[in-house]
C-alpha positions in Angstrom: -70.7 -54.1 59.1 -71.9 -56.3 56.2 -71.8 -59.4 58.4 -73.9 -57.7 61.1 -76.6 -56.8 58.6 -76.6 -60.4 57.3 -77.0 -61.8 60.9 -79.9 -59.4 61.6 -81.7 -60.3 58.4 -81.1 -64.0 59.0 -82.5 -63.7 62.5 -85.5 -61.7 61.4 -86.2 -63.9 58.3 -86.0 -67.1 60.4 -88.4 -65.6 63.0 -90.8 -64.6 60.3 -90.7 -68.2 58.7 -91.2 -69.7 62.1 -94.2 -67.4 62.9 -95.7 -68.0 59.4 -95.4 -71.8 59.7 -97.0 -71.8 63.2 -99.9 -69.6 61.9 -100.4 -71.9 58.8 -100.4 -75.0 61.1 -102.9 -73.4 63.4 -105.3 -72.3 60.5 -105.2 -75.6 58.7 -105.9 -77.4 62.0 -108.9 -75.1 62.6 -110.3 -75.7 59.1 -109.8 -79.4 59.3 -111.3 -79.9 62.7 -114.2 -77.5 63.0 -117.0 -78.3 65.4 -115.7 -81.6 66.4 -112.5 -79.9 67.5 -114.5 -77.4 69.6 -116.1 -80.4 71.4 -112.7 -82.1 72.1 -111.2 -78.8 73.3 -114.1 -78.1 75.7 -113.8 -81.7 77.0 -110.0 -81.5 77.5 -110.2 -78.0 79.2 -113.3 -78.3 81.2 -111.3 -77.6 84.4 -107.9 -75.9 84.6 -106.1 -79.0 85.8 -107.1 -80.9 82.7 -106.1 -77.9 80.5 -102.6 -77.9 82.2 -102.2 -81.6 81.4 -103.5 -81.1 77.8 -100.9 -78.3 77.3 -98.1 -80.3 78.7 -98.9 -83.4 76.6 -99.3 -81.3 73.5 -95.9 -79.7 74.2 -94.4 -83.1 74.8 -95.7 -84.3 71.4 -94.9 -81.2 69.4 -91.6 -80.5 71.3 -92.4 -76.7 71.0 -94.2 -74.6 73.6 -94.3 -71.8 71.1 -96.3 -74.0 68.7 -98.7 -75.0 71.5 -99.1 -71.3 72.5 -99.7 -70.1 68.9 -102.3 -72.9 68.3 -104.1 -72.0 71.6 -104.2 -68.3 70.7 -105.5 -69.3 67.2 -108.2 -71.4 68.8 -109.3 -68.4 71.0 -109.4 -66.1 68.0 -111.4 -68.7 65.9 -113.9 -69.0 68.8 -113.0 -72.7 69.5 -111.8 -71.9 73.0 -112.3 -69.4 75.7 -109.3 -67.3 77.1 -109.4 -69.2 80.5 -109.1 -72.5 78.7 -106.2 -71.2 76.6 -104.4 -69.8 79.8 -104.5 -73.3 81.3 -103.1 -74.8 78.2 -100.3 -72.2 77.9 -99.4 -72.8 81.5 -99.2 -76.5 80.8 -97.1 -75.8 77.7 -94.6 -74.0 79.8 -94.6 -76.8 82.4 -94.1 -79.3 79.6 -91.0 -77.4 78.3 -89.5 -77.2 81.8 -90.0 -81.0 82.4 -88.5 -81.8 79.0 -85.5 -79.7 79.7 -85.0 -81.3 83.1 -85.3 -84.8 81.7 -82.6 -84.0 79.2 -80.5 -82.3 81.8 -80.5 -85.3 84.1 -77.8 -87.9 83.5 -79.7 -91.2 83.1 -77.7 -94.3 83.3 -78.5 -97.9 84.1 -76.2 -99.5 86.7 -76.2 -103.2 86.9 
């Protein structure tokens, strides 16, 4: 029983630290960027296809669709983006995660 409680607390503690870290990163990015970030985000997400590409690229760089999603939602709550812009980025983040997993799953070998 003691081991089960330790596992549950470890899981919940790790999840809390992850969410706290993502929230801190999002807040600091919003504070550092400001109005220039709003201009860049509106340029990158002016149509849904560009938003999906931006989300996939961000996920490829961060290696975390969760971080991309948390940042997109943070930008919406801060007024830097609209909800449709965030939806296209989240869709791109999910596509980016899937593509990364597929690249890793394929056996790549050079045959000479």
